[in-house]
Backbone and ligand atoms as CSV (ligand in chain L), in Angstrom:
chain,resi,resn,atom,element,x,y,z
A,1,MET,N,N,135.411,313.741,293.590
A,1,MET,CA,C,134.002,313.146,293.669
A,1,MET,C,C,133.800,312.186,294.660
A,2,SER,N,N,132.877,312.316,295.580
A,2,SER,CA,C,132.694,311.469,296.847
A,2,SER,C,C,132.085,310.130,296.409
A,3,GLN,N,N,131.554,310.078,295.377
A,3,GLN,CA,C,130.876,308.732,294.908
A,3,GLN,C,C,131.876,307.757,294.550
A,4,THR,N,N,131.749,307.054,293.510
A,4,THR,CA,C,132.533,305.928,293.045
A,4,THR,C,C,132.891,304.930,294.098
A,5,LYS,N,N,134.163,304.667,294.368
A,5,LYS,CA,C,134.441,303.481,295.048
A,5,LYS,C,C,133.817,303.360,296.348
A,6,ASP,N,N,133.467,304.353,297.085
A,6,ASP,CA,C,132.848,304.412,298.466
A,6,ASP,C,C,131.445,303.680,298.428
A,7,ILE,N,N,130.847,303.857,297.267
A,7,ILE,CA,C,129.419,303.243,297.310
A,7,ILE,C,C,129.354,301.835,296.882
A,8,ILE,N,N,130.517,301.175,296.542
A,8,ILE,CA,C,130.660,299.776,296.070
A,8,ILE,C,C,130.841,298.841,297.212
A,9,SER,N,N,130.157,297.878,297.237
A,9,SER,CA,C,130.383,296.848,298.375
A,9,SER,C,C,130.505,295.523,297.635
A,10,VAL,N,N,131.205,294.568,298.309
A,10,VAL,CA,C,131.303,293.263,297.777
A,10,VAL,C,C,130.942,292.272,298.964
A,11,ILE,N,N,129.856,291.412,298.732
A,11,ILE,CA,C,129.415,290.589,299.721
A,11,ILE,C,C,129.233,289.185,299.172
A,12,THR,N,N,129.195,288.224,300.171
A,12,THR,CA,C,128.813,286.920,299.757
A,12,THR,C,C,127.422,286.600,300.157
A,13,ALA,N,N,126.489,286.563,299.170
A,13,ALA,CA,C,125.143,286.481,299.545
A,13,ALA,C,C,124.425,285.840,298.366
A,14,ASP,N,N,123.099,285.255,298.741
A,14,ASP,CA,C,122.135,284.947,297.739
A,14,ASP,C,C,121.392,286.240,297.281
A,15,ILE,N,N,121.551,286.700,296.080
A,15,ILE,CA,C,121.135,287.893,295.633
A,15,ILE,C,C,119.604,288.128,295.809
A,16,THR,N,N,118.758,286.882,295.850
A,16,THR,CA,C,117.380,287.025,295.998
A,16,THR,C,C,116.861,287.640,297.422
A,17,THR,N,N,117.784,287.592,298.145
A,17,THR,CA,C,117.521,288.137,299.690
A,17,THR,C,C,117.694,289.531,299.958
A,18,LEU,N,N,118.234,290.171,298.948
A,18,LEU,CA,C,118.750,291.567,299.257
A,18,LEU,C,C,117.710,292.595,299.155
A,19,GLN,N,N,117.833,293.543,300.173
A,19,GLN,CA,C,116.892,294.695,300.145
A,19,GLN,C,C,117.426,295.928,299.518
A,20,VAL,N,N,117.399,295.774,298.101
A,20,VAL,CA,C,117.908,296.812,297.288
A,20,VAL,C,C,116.891,297.271,296.349
A,21,ASP,N,N,117.009,298.448,295.773
A,21,ASP,CA,C,116.009,298.681,294.738
A,21,ASP,C,C,115.911,297.851,293.597
A,22,ALA,N,N,116.922,297.376,293.083
A,22,ALA,CA,C,117.054,296.608,291.877
A,22,ALA,C,C,118.099,295.520,292.020
A,23,ILE,N,N,117.725,294.210,291.639
A,23,ILE,CA,C,118.782,293.157,291.438
A,23,ILE,C,C,118.802,292.860,289.906
A,24,VAL,N,N,119.980,292.436,289.511
A,24,VAL,CA,C,120.335,292.224,288.225
A,24,VAL,C,C,120.409,290.664,288.054
A,25,ASN,N,N,119.659,290.240,287.033
A,25,ASN,CA,C,119.539,288.836,286.674
A,25,ASN,C,C,120.535,288.451,285.615
A,26,ALA,N,N,121.355,287.455,285.680
A,26,ALA,CA,C,122.183,287.003,284.587
A,26,ALA,C,C,121.317,285.874,283.675
A,27,ALA,N,N,120.506,286.421,282.870
A,27,ALA,CA,C,119.516,285.698,282.166
A,27,ALA,C,C,120.069,285.123,280.890
A,28,ASN,N,N,119.236,284.445,280.086
A,28,ASN,CA,C,119.693,284.164,278.754
A,28,ASN,C,C,118.579,284.908,277.811
A,29,SER,N,N,118.968,284.883,276.555
A,29,SER,CA,C,118.270,285.716,275.515
A,29,SER,C,C,116.815,285.639,275.511
A,30,SER,N,N,116.389,284.324,275.869
A,30,SER,CA,C,114.900,284.078,275.881
A,30,SER,C,C,114.107,284.885,276.903
A,31,LEU,N,N,114.807,285.161,277.965
A,31,LEU,CA,C,114.207,285.753,279.180
A,31,LEU,C,C,113.143,284.934,279.796
A,32,LEU,N,N,113.238,283.690,279.518
A,32,LEU,CA,C,112.155,282.863,279.978
A,32,LEU,C,C,112.659,281.865,281.043
A,33,GLY,N,N,113.593,282.244,281.850
A,33,GLY,CA,C,114.112,281.425,283.006
A,33,GLY,C,C,115.104,280.496,282.660
A,34,GLY,N,N,115.815,279.925,283.634
A,34,GLY,CA,C,116.980,279.000,283.368
A,34,GLY,C,C,117.349,278.454,284.809
A,35,GLY,N,N,118.681,278.075,284.867
A,35,GLY,CA,C,119.255,277.557,285.969
A,35,GLY,C,C,120.029,278.695,286.817
A,36,GLY,N,N,120.820,278.400,287.560
A,36,GLY,CA,C,121.758,279.360,288.314
A,36,GLY,C,C,121.007,280.510,288.924
A,37,VAL,N,N,121.588,281.646,288.823
A,37,VAL,CA,C,120.903,282.857,289.590
A,37,VAL,C,C,119.473,283.176,288.966
A,38,ASP,N,N,119.402,283.046,287.579
A,38,ASP,CA,C,118.107,283.119,286.894
A,38,ASP,C,C,116.950,282.211,287.579
A,39,GLY,N,N,117.308,280.949,287.711
A,39,GLY,CA,C,116.327,280.139,288.371
A,39,GLY,C,C,115.901,280.553,289.828
A,40,ALA,N,N,116.968,280.958,290.517
A,40,ALA,CA,C,116.773,281.501,292.019
A,40,ALA,C,C,115.799,282.570,291.962
A,41,ILE,N,N,116.153,283.606,291.081
A,41,ILE,CA,C,115.337,284.764,291.004
A,41,ILE,C,C,113.817,284.451,290.685
A,42,HIS,N,N,113.641,283.571,289.755
A,42,HIS,CA,C,112.351,283.280,289.309
A,42,HIS,C,C,111.676,282.556,290.411
A,43,ARG,N,N,112.328,281.679,290.990
A,43,ARG,CA,C,111.588,280.942,292.135
A,43,ARG,C,C,111.172,281.946,293.309
A,44,ALA,N,N,112.224,282.746,293.564
A,44,ALA,CA,C,111.777,283.768,294.759
A,44,ALA,C,C,110.802,284.818,294.336
A,45,ALA,N,N,110.811,285.174,293.138
A,45,ALA,CA,C,109.739,286.221,292.823
A,45,ALA,C,C,108.457,285.744,292.591
A,46,GLY,N,N,108.237,284.457,292.113
A,46,GLY,CA,C,107.030,283.931,291.928
A,46,GLY,C,C,106.707,283.850,290.428
A,47,PRO,N,N,105.559,283.302,290.024
A,47,PRO,CA,C,105.157,283.144,288.597
A,47,PRO,C,C,104.830,284.330,287.787
A,48,GLN,N,N,104.498,285.399,288.537
A,48,GLN,CA,C,104.242,286.612,287.762
A,48,GLN,C,C,105.381,287.130,287.086
A,49,LEU,N,N,106.603,286.820,287.630
A,49,LEU,CA,C,107.782,287.378,286.983
A,49,LEU,C,C,107.942,286.754,285.610
A,50,LEU,N,N,107.652,285.453,285.513
A,50,LEU,CA,C,107.679,284.876,284.066
A,50,LEU,C,C,106.645,285.469,283.197
A,51,GLU,N,N,105.344,285.631,283.722
A,51,GLU,CA,C,104.313,286.183,282.911
A,51,GLU,C,C,104.772,287.609,282.243
A,52,GLU,N,N,105.570,288.391,283.120
A,52,GLU,CA,C,105.932,289.732,282.625
A,52,GLU,C,C,107.133,289.582,281.651
A,53,CYS,N,N,107.955,288.435,281.935
A,53,CYS,CA,C,109.072,288.280,281.036
A,53,CYS,C,C,108.658,287.842,279.593
A,54,ARG,N,N,107.574,287.159,279.648
A,54,ARG,CA,C,107.089,286.618,278.227
A,54,ARG,C,C,106.590,287.727,277.361
A,55,LYS,N,N,106.431,288.822,277.944
A,55,LYS,CA,C,105.987,290.025,277.104
A,55,LYS,C,C,107.038,290.837,276.628
A,56,LEU,N,N,108.287,290.498,276.924
A,56,LEU,CA,C,109.501,291.217,276.543
A,56,LEU,C,C,110.064,290.947,275.312
A,57,ASN,N,N,109.711,289.712,274.838
A,57,ASN,CA,C,110.336,289.253,273.419
A,57,ASN,C,C,111.784,289.110,273.524
A,58,GLY,N,N,112.230,288.539,274.633
A,58,GLY,CA,C,113.749,288.349,274.671
A,58,GLY,C,C,114.499,289.519,274.719
A,59,CYS,N,N,115.878,289.273,274.791
A,59,CYS,CA,C,116.883,290.335,275.005
A,59,CYS,C,C,118.136,289.921,274.340
A,60,PRO,N,N,118.765,290.735,273.540
A,60,PRO,CA,C,119.922,290.425,272.924
A,60,PRO,C,C,121.146,290.455,273.893
A,61,THR,N,N,122.123,289.635,273.613
A,61,THR,CA,C,123.440,289.447,274.408
A,61,THR,C,C,124.010,290.969,274.616
A,62,GLY,N,N,124.200,291.385,275.946
A,62,GLY,CA,C,124.775,292.716,276.221
A,62,GLY,C,C,123.758,293.734,276.637
A,63,GLN,N,N,122.601,293.446,276.200
A,63,GLN,CA,C,121.509,294.465,276.492
A,63,GLN,C,C,120.716,294.057,277.826
A,64,ALA,N,N,119.696,294.919,278.203
A,64,ALA,CA,C,119.024,294.647,279.501
A,64,ALA,C,C,117.652,295.142,279.503
A,65,LYS,N,N,116.778,294.461,280.186
A,65,LYS,CA,C,115.440,294.910,280.238
A,65,LYS,C,C,114.851,294.688,281.703
A,66,THR,N,N,113.923,295.524,282.080
A,66,THR,CA,C,113.521,295.510,283.513
A,66,THR,C,C,112.096,295.166,283.774
A,67,THR,N,N,111.882,294.335,284.856
A,67,THR,CA,C,110.631,293.941,285.295
A,67,THR,C,C,110.511,294.291,286.816
A,68,LYS,N,N,109.222,294.182,287.152
A,68,LYS,CA,C,108.887,294.310,288.605
A,68,LYS,C,C,109.549,293.230,289.333
A,69,GLY,N,N,109.826,293.345,290.776
A,69,GLY,CA,C,110.352,292.235,291.475
A,69,GLY,C,C,109.369,291.257,292.122
A,70,TYR,N,N,108.011,291.625,292.092
A,70,TYR,CA,C,107.065,290.701,292.581
A,70,TYR,C,C,107.292,290.328,294.062
A,71,LYS,N,N,107.566,289.092,294.308
A,71,LYS,CA,C,107.642,288.705,295.714
A,71,LYS,C,C,109.136,288.872,296.347
A,72,LEU,N,N,110.019,289.369,295.487
A,72,LEU,CA,C,111.408,289.607,296.034
A,72,LEU,C,C,111.366,290.841,296.895
A,73,PRO,N,N,112.346,290.991,297.793
A,73,PRO,CA,C,112.495,292.386,298.534
A,73,PRO,C,C,112.850,293.391,297.666
A,74,ALA,N,N,113.476,293.147,296.619
A,74,ALA,CA,C,113.828,294.065,295.486
A,74,ALA,C,C,112.696,294.592,294.669
A,75,LYS,N,N,112.512,295.894,294.441
A,75,LYS,CA,C,111.375,296.433,293.630
A,75,LYS,C,C,111.504,296.006,292.139
A,76,TRP,N,N,112.689,295.931,291.651
A,76,TRP,CA,C,112.885,295.747,290.259
A,76,TRP,C,C,113.895,294.661,289.992
A,77,VAL,N,N,113.713,293.841,288.934
A,77,VAL,CA,C,114.704,292.947,288.353
A,77,VAL,C,C,115.200,293.463,286.982
A,78,ILE,N,N,116.375,293.668,286.821
A,78,ILE,CA,C,116.999,294.028,285.572
A,78,ILE,C,C,117.619,292.780,285.006
A,79,HIS,N,N,117.006,292.469,284.010
A,79,HIS,CA,C,117.324,291.213,283.232
A,79,HIS,C,C,118.538,291.568,282.196
A,80,THR,N,N,119.621,290.935,282.446
A,80,THR,CA,C,120.690,291.401,281.219
A,80,THR,C,C,121.133,289.846,280.819
A,81,VAL,N,N,121.775,289.987,279.653
A,81,VAL,CA,C,122.263,288.735,279.023
A,81,VAL,C,C,123.635,288.727,278.855
A,82,GLY,N,N,124.579,288.049,279.581
A,82,GLY,CA,C,125.956,288.146,279.371
A,82,GLY,C,C,126.420,287.221,278.220
A,83,PRO,N,N,127.566,287.332,277.770
A,83,PRO,CA,C,128.164,286.419,276.622
A,83,PRO,C,C,128.478,285.094,277.079
A,84,VAL,N,N,128.184,284.129,276.432
A,84,VAL,CA,C,128.884,282.708,276.543
A,84,VAL,C,C,130.392,282.959,276.157
A,85,TRP,N,N,131.134,282.428,276.990
A,85,TRP,CA,C,132.698,282.390,276.721
A,85,TRP,C,C,133.038,281.329,275.760
A,86,HIS,N,N,133.471,281.852,274.625
A,86,HIS,CA,C,133.992,280.996,273.353
A,86,HIS,C,C,135.619,281.020,273.292
A,87,GLY,N,N,136.278,281.540,274.333
A,87,GLY,CA,C,137.727,281.716,274.152
A,87,GLY,C,C,138.229,283.144,274.164
A,88,GLY,N,N,137.388,284.042,273.913
A,88,GLY,CA,C,137.714,285.458,274.070
A,88,GLY,C,C,137.759,286.025,272.706
A,89,GLY,N,N,137.559,285.388,271.612
A,89,GLY,CA,C,137.696,285.959,270.224
A,89,GLY,C,C,136.473,286.404,269.737
A,90,GLN,N,N,135.263,286.486,270.506
A,90,GLN,CA,C,134.087,286.663,269.912
A,90,GLN,C,C,133.320,287.942,270.614
A,91,ASN,N,N,134.213,288.918,270.965
A,91,ASN,CA,C,133.726,290.068,271.574
A,91,ASN,C,C,133.271,289.894,272.858
A,92,GLU,N,N,133.655,288.800,273.625
A,92,GLU,CA,C,133.060,288.613,274.918
A,92,GLU,C,C,133.278,289.617,275.941
A,93,ARG,N,N,134.499,290.124,275.920
A,93,ARG,CA,C,134.700,291.141,276.931
A,93,ARG,C,C,134.043,292.401,276.759
A,94,GLU,N,N,133.770,292.842,275.582
A,94,GLU,CA,C,133.027,294.096,275.280
A,94,GLU,C,C,131.576,293.775,275.649
A,95,LEU,N,N,131.066,292.550,275.340
A,95,LEU,CA,C,129.620,292.272,275.678
A,95,LEU,C,C,129.450,292.083,277.138
A,96,LEU,N,N,130.386,291.657,277.927
A,96,LEU,CA,C,130.176,291.604,279.248
A,96,LEU,C,C,130.070,293.059,279.943
A,97,ALA,N,N,130.992,293.937,279.486
A,97,ALA,CA,C,131.139,295.283,279.850
A,97,ALA,C,C,129.630,295.908,279.546
A,98,ALA,N,N,129.154,295.743,278.335
A,98,ALA,CA,C,127.989,296.279,277.866
A,98,ALA,C,C,126.757,295.707,278.662
A,99,ALA,N,N,126.832,294.571,279.172
A,99,ALA,CA,C,125.702,293.968,280.061
A,99,ALA,C,C,125.717,294.763,281.406
A,100,TYR,N,N,126.892,295.086,281.898
A,100,TYR,CA,C,126.948,295.966,283.133
A,100,TYR,C,C,126.464,297.296,282.924
A,101,ARG,N,N,127.009,297.917,281.923
A,101,ARG,CA,C,126.586,299.248,281.516
A,101,ARG,C,C,125.023,299.448,281.275
A,102,ASN,N,N,124.613,298.497,280.487
A,102,ASN,CA,C,123.055,298.611,280.207
A,102,ASN,C,C,122.200,298.315,281.250
A,103,SER,N,N,122.728,297.472,282.242
A,103,SER,CA,C,121.990,297.292,283.354
A,103,SER,C,C,121.874,298.564,284.370
A,104,MET,N,N,123.052,299.263,284.342
A,104,MET,CA,C,123.129,300.500,285.250
A,104,MET,C,C,122.237,301.571,284.520
A,105,GLU,N,N,122.196,301.533,283.151
A,105,GLU,CA,C,121.237,302.420,282.390
A,105,GLU,C,C,119.876,302.179,282.723
A,106,GLN,N,N,119.492,300.842,282.783
A,106,GLN,CA,C,118.194,300.451,283.205
A,106,GLN,C,C,117.823,301.025,284.578
A,107,ALA,N,N,118.693,300.795,285.542
A,107,ALA,CA,C,118.623,301.085,286.832
A,107,ALA,C,C,118.213,302.829,286.918
A,108,ILE,N,N,118.912,303.549,286.145
A,108,ILE,CA,C,118.670,304.937,286.037
A,108,ILE,C,C,117.153,305.165,285.631
A,109,GLN,N,N,116.858,304.400,284.600
A,109,GLN,CA,C,115.478,304.629,284.009
A,109,GLN,C,C,114.310,304.547,285.104
A,110,VAL,N,N,114.500,303.349,286.008
A,110,VAL,CA,C,113.493,303.171,286.950
A,110,VAL,C,C,113.816,303.778,288.281
A,111,GLU,N,N,114.838,304.750,288.246
A,111,GLU,CA,C,115.168,305.471,289.361
A,111,GLU,C,C,115.696,304.562,290.547
A,112,ALA,N,N,116.295,303.469,290.222
A,112,ALA,CA,C,116.946,302.609,291.298
A,112,ALA,C,C,118.161,303.330,291.850
A,113,ARG,N,N,118.371,303.494,293.113
A,113,ARG,CA,C,119.547,304.083,293.643
A,113,ARG,C,C,120.428,303.032,294.253
A,114,THR,N,N,119.908,301.906,294.478
A,114,THR,CA,C,120.806,300.825,295.044
A,114,THR,C,C,120.521,299.490,294.137
A,115,VAL,N,N,121.568,299.023,293.750
A,115,VAL,CA,C,121.520,297.885,292.662
A,115,VAL,C,C,122.470,296.816,293.122
A,116,ALA,N,N,122.126,295.543,292.802
A,116,ALA,CA,C,123.020,294.529,293.230
A,116,ALA,C,C,123.190,293.592,291.952
A,117,PHE,N,N,124.407,293.188,291.771
A,117,PHE,CA,C,124.729,292.391,290.643
A,117,PHE,C,C,125.334,291.080,290.983
A,118,PRO,N,N,124.846,290.042,290.258
A,118,PRO,CA,C,125.613,288.757,290.385
A,118,PRO,C,C,126.913,288.781,289.479
A,119,ALA,N,N,127.637,287.718,289.637
A,119,ALA,CA,C,128.820,287.793,288.772
A,119,ALA,C,C,128.457,287.118,287.288
A,120,ILE,N,N,127.892,288.018,286.516
A,120,ILE,CA,C,127.303,287.753,285.148
A,120,ILE,C,C,128.347,286.853,284.320
A,121,SER,N,N,127.770,285.840,283.679
A,121,SER,CA,C,128.484,285.044,282.761
A,121,SER,C,C,129.415,284.019,283.359
A,122,THR,N,N,129.650,284.122,284.682
A,122,THR,CA,C,130.728,283.178,285.219
A,122,THR,C,C,130.266,281.915,285.652
A,123,GLY,N,N,129.140,281.556,285.389
A,123,GLY,CA,C,128.604,280.243,285.804
A,123,GLY,C,C,128.489,279.403,284.639
A,124,VAL,N,N,127.203,279.094,284.277
A,124,VAL,CA,C,126.916,278.157,283.086
A,124,VAL,C,C,127.602,278.819,281.760
A,125,TYR,N,N,127.882,280.049,281.656
A,125,TYR,CA,C,128.338,280.717,280.467
A,125,TYR,C,C,129.912,280.613,280.429
A,126,ARG,N,N,130.518,280.241,281.569
A,126,ARG,CA,C,132.026,279.859,281.663
A,126,ARG,C,C,132.993,281.036,281.337
A,127,PHE,N,N,132.524,282.333,281.550
A,127,PHE,CA,C,133.521,283.437,281.370
A,127,PHE,C,C,134.571,283.324,282.464
A,128,PRO,N,N,135.900,283.363,282.273
A,128,PRO,CA,C,136.910,283.271,283.325
A,128,PRO,C,C,136.542,284.242,284.427
A,129,LYS,N,N,136.597,283.686,285.695
A,129,LYS,CA,C,136.101,284.479,286.801
A,129,LYS,C,C,136.892,285.691,287.083
A,130,GLU,N,N,138.196,285.561,287.068
A,130,GLU,CA,C,139.082,286.755,287.383
A,130,GLU,C,C,138.939,287.896,286.544
A,131,GLU,N,N,139.023,287.579,285.261
A,131,GLU,CA,C,138.876,288.630,284.221
A,131,GLU,C,C,137.362,289.234,284.336
A,132,ALA,N,N,136.416,288.383,284.453
A,132,ALA,CA,C,135.103,288.860,284.649
A,132,ALA,C,C,134.932,289.956,285.749
A,133,ALA,N,N,135.685,289.479,286.797
A,133,ALA,CA,C,135.554,290.413,288.032
A,133,ALA,C,C,136.043,291.779,287.751
A,134,LYS,N,N,137.297,291.797,287.051
A,134,LYS,CA,C,137.945,293.002,286.656
A,134,LYS,C,C,137.043,293.811,285.735
A,135,ILE,N,N,136.344,293.237,284.799
A,135,ILE,CA,C,135.463,293.911,283.837
A,135,ILE,C,C,134.229,294.510,284.618
A,136,ALA,N,N,133.782,293.722,285.511
A,136,ALA,CA,C,132.636,294.079,286.323
A,136,ALA,C,C,132.875,295.265,287.143
A,137,VAL,N,N,133.851,295.259,287.872
A,137,VAL,CA,C,134.367,296.331,288.796
A,137,VAL,C,C,134.647,297.733,288.023
A,138,GLY,N,N,135.526,297.269,286.958
A,138,GLY,CA,C,135.844,298.551,286.136
A,138,GLY,C,C,134.818,299.275,285.457
A,139,THR,N,N,133.952,298.445,284.862
A,139,THR,CA,C,132.841,299.001,284.045
A,139,THR,C,C,131.803,299.821,285.038
A,140,VAL,N,N,131.569,299.111,286.223
A,140,VAL,CA,C,130.608,299.751,287.158
A,140,VAL,C,C,131.314,301.124,287.731
A,141,LEU,N,N,132.545,301.025,288.107
A,141,LEU,CA,C,133.285,302.213,288.590
A,141,LEU,C,C,133.105,303.375,287.565
A,142,GLU,N,N,133.544,303.016,286.367
A,142,GLU,CA,C,133.397,304.067,285.307
A,142,GLU,C,C,132.053,304.763,285.143
A,143,PHE,N,N,131.025,303.737,285.123
A,143,PHE,CA,C,129.713,304.116,284.988
A,143,PHE,C,C,129.249,305.236,286.078
A,144,ILE,N,N,129.600,304.812,287.326
A,144,ILE,CA,C,129.035,305.641,288.476
A,144,ILE,C,C,129.833,307.031,288.547
A,145,GLU,N,N,131.192,307.037,288.049
A,145,GLU,CA,C,131.730,308.251,287.919
A,145,GLU,C,C,131.062,309.089,286.949
A,146,GLN,N,N,130.616,308.559,285.923
A,146,GLN,CA,C,129.835,309.300,284.830
A,146,GLN,C,C,128.424,309.686,285.164
A,147,HIS,N,N,127.809,308.867,286.037
A,147,HIS,CA,C,126.518,309.105,286.342
A,147,HIS,C,C,126.393,308.961,288.044
A,148,PRO,N,N,126.715,310.039,288.575
A,148,PRO,CA,C,126.773,310.024,290.113
A,148,PRO,C,C,125.310,310.102,290.707
A,149,VAL,N,N,124.585,309.082,290.472
A,149,VAL,CA,C,123.140,309.267,291.029
A,149,VAL,C,C,122.777,308.049,291.989
A,150,PHE,N,N,123.920,307.133,292.171
A,150,PHE,CA,C,123.572,305.892,292.965
A,150,PHE,C,C,123.917,306.079,294.310
A,151,ASP,N,N,123.243,305.339,295.145
A,151,ASP,CA,C,123.592,305.281,296.570
A,151,ASP,C,C,124.489,304.094,297.056
A,152,GLY,N,N,124.353,303.040,296.144
A,152,GLY,CA,C,124.957,301.812,296.580
A,152,GLY,C,C,124.961,300.849,295.423
A,153,VAL,N,N,126.040,300.263,295.166
A,153,VAL,CA,C,126.130,299.136,294.108
A,153,VAL,C,C,126.894,297.928,294.797
A,154,VAL,N,N,126.183,296.872,294.854
A,154,VAL,CA,C,126.625,295.649,295.506
A,154,VAL,C,C,126.918,294.573,294.559
A,155,PHE,N,N,128.223,294.126,294.698
A,155,PHE,CA,C,128.462,292.812,293.962
A,155,PHE,C,C,128.158,291.630,294.945
A,156,ALA,N,N,127.058,290.937,294.602
A,156,ALA,CA,C,126.527,289.839,295.405
A,156,ALA,C,C,127.124,288.585,294.922
A,157,CYS,N,N,128.118,288.115,295.551
A,157,CYS,CA,C,128.994,286.989,294.963
A,157,CYS,C,C,128.350,285.750,295.718
A,158,PHE,N,N,128.422,284.668,295.017
A,158,PHE,CA,C,127.800,283.395,295.534
A,158,PHE,C,C,128.726,282.486,296.130
A,159,SER,N,N,130.178,282.859,296.095
A,159,SER,CA,C,131.205,282.058,296.728
A,159,SER,C,C,132.221,283.146,297.453
A,160,GLU,N,N,132.951,282.608,298.317
A,160,GLU,CA,C,133.954,283.523,299.009
A,160,GLU,C,C,135.108,283.867,297.828
A,161,GLU,N,N,135.242,282.863,297.123
A,161,GLU,CA,C,136.212,282.878,296.040
A,161,GLU,C,C,135.924,284.118,295.003
A,162,SER,N,N,134.646,284.140,294.642
A,162,SER,CA,C,134.254,285.108,293.798
A,162,SER,C,C,134.394,286.529,294.449
A,163,ALA,N,N,133.819,286.623,295.766
A,163,ALA,CA,C,133.925,287.809,296.445
A,163,ALA,C,C,135.440,288.233,296.654
A,164,GLN,N,N,136.375,287.404,296.667
A,164,GLN,CA,C,137.808,287.739,296.755
A,164,GLN,C,C,138.276,288.378,295.454
A,165,LEU,N,N,137.768,287.778,294.246
A,165,LEU,CA,C,138.157,288.262,293.123
A,165,LEU,C,C,137.744,289.625,292.892
A,166,HIS,N,N,136.538,289.954,293.268
A,166,HIS,CA,C,135.938,291.293,293.159
A,166,HIS,C,C,136.582,292.306,294.161
A,167,ARG,N,N,136.986,291.742,295.300
A,167,ARG,CA,C,137.644,292.792,296.194
A,167,ARG,C,C,139.012,293.147,295.637
A,168,SER,N,N,139.680,292.173,295.067
A,168,SER,CA,C,140.992,292.487,294.535
A,168,SER,C,C,140.915,293.411,293.291
A,169,ALA,N,N,139.816,293.158,292.534
A,169,ALA,CA,C,139.620,294.069,291.379
A,169,ALA,C,C,139.462,295.388,291.840
A,170,LEU,N,N,138.691,295.496,292.869
A,170,LEU,CA,C,138.318,296.953,293.505
A,170,LEU,C,C,139.576,297.535,293.978
A,171,ALA,N,N,140.331,296.775,294.679
A,171,ALA,CA,C,141.621,297.267,295.265
A,171,ALA,C,C,142.546,297.847,294.191
A,172,GLU,N,N,142.573,297.068,293.065
A,172,GLU,CA,C,143.586,297.444,292.029
A,172,GLU,C,C,143.099,298.817,291.289
A,173,GLN,N,N,141.870,299.307,291.529
A,173,GLN,CA,C,141.458,300.501,290.775
A,173,GLN,C,C,141.933,301.691,291.748
A,174,ALA,N,N,142.508,302.686,290.850
A,174,ALA,CA,C,143.124,303.734,291.457
A,174,ALA,C,C,142.196,304.539,292.221
L,1,AR6,N1,N,122.859,284.742,294.165
L,1,AR6,C1,C,123.933,285.376,293.577
L,1,AR6,N2,N,124.708,284.713,292.865
L,1,AR6,C2,C,124.378,283.401,292.325
L,1,AR6,C3,C,123.106,282.827,292.677
L,1,AR6,C4,C,122.348,283.491,293.774
L,1,AR6,N3,N,121.299,283.078,294.117
L,1,AR6,N4,N,123.002,281.580,292.076
L,1,AR6,C5,C,124.127,281.407,291.464
L,1,AR6,N5,N,124.791,282.478,291.599
L,1,AR6,P1,P,124.855,281.594,286.317
L,1,AR6,P2,P,125.600,282.863,283.683
L,1,AR6,C6,C,126.191,282.825,290.771
L,1,AR6,O1,O,125.247,280.254,285.762
L,1,AR6,O2,O,126.982,282.217,283.822
L,1,AR6,C7,C,121.132,280.471,283.602
L,1,AR6,O3,O,120.502,279.143,283.202
L,1,AR6,C8,C,127.017,281.780,290.224
L,1,AR6,O4,O,127.776,280.995,291.207
L,1,AR6,O5,O,123.734,281.846,287.126
L,1,AR6,O6,O,125.473,284.296,283.338
L,1,AR6,C9,C,120.428,281.508,282.509
L,1,AR6,O7,O,119.079,281.164,282.339
L,1,AR6,C10,C,127.802,282.500,289.286
L,1,AR6,O8,O,128.955,283.120,289.921
L,1,AR6,O9,O,124.761,282.737,285.093
L,1,AR6,C11,C,121.326,281.392,281.408
L,1,AR6,O10,O,121.057,280.406,280.504
L,1,AR6,C12,C,126.907,283.669,288.757
L,1,AR6,O11,O,125.800,283.590,289.775
L,1,AR6,C13,C,122.785,280.955,281.858
L,1,AR6,O12,O,122.411,280.401,283.201
L,1,AR6,C14,C,126.345,283.422,287.282
L,1,AR6,O13,O,126.108,282.067,287.131
L,1,AR6,C15,C,123.510,282.227,282.306
L,1,AR6,O14,O,124.869,281.917,282.637
């Protein structure tokens, strides 16, 4: 299959600047905004994003919901809720994988062919960065093998350290 690894890229970037069909937001379950990448996305998209988010009635951890991108270059924002890290005994790994998978499912629903992800849960939610990168890359690779409809998936890392962890995780995949 020609898809899979070839369409994945890892960059260091502010996700709000990317010209892709959909960017993923690492939100909280209220979907009413916050700090980190969530705050940056709401600032860049403008107040209409919050207006639409208010109508969504929140989102459970591991799930995802989609809005328009408003003033963003991206047409869509896929809001997902990663798990808060509590030491690993509360299903955090599976919930993180579900956040990636369900975001990709949302992308298919709106026919987004290019999607950018932040490193979900690795900021305020304290998920260990290396393990999160492995889960992110492994889950996305498996998903695009099963659903070969994407033209590009970007891991938009906010630091070079995070980008390096994603590159290593990608290199480890067969
Ligand atoms: N572009 C790309 N990545 C970014 C950007 C950006 N503009 N800004 C931050 N990051 P976090 P979480 C990286 O804390 O851990 C919010 O308050 C950041 O360096 O944004 O899932 C929500 O409302 C880190 O690598 O999300 C929730 O309450 C990654 O994005 C809570 O934080 C995720 O960090 C969610 O916490």
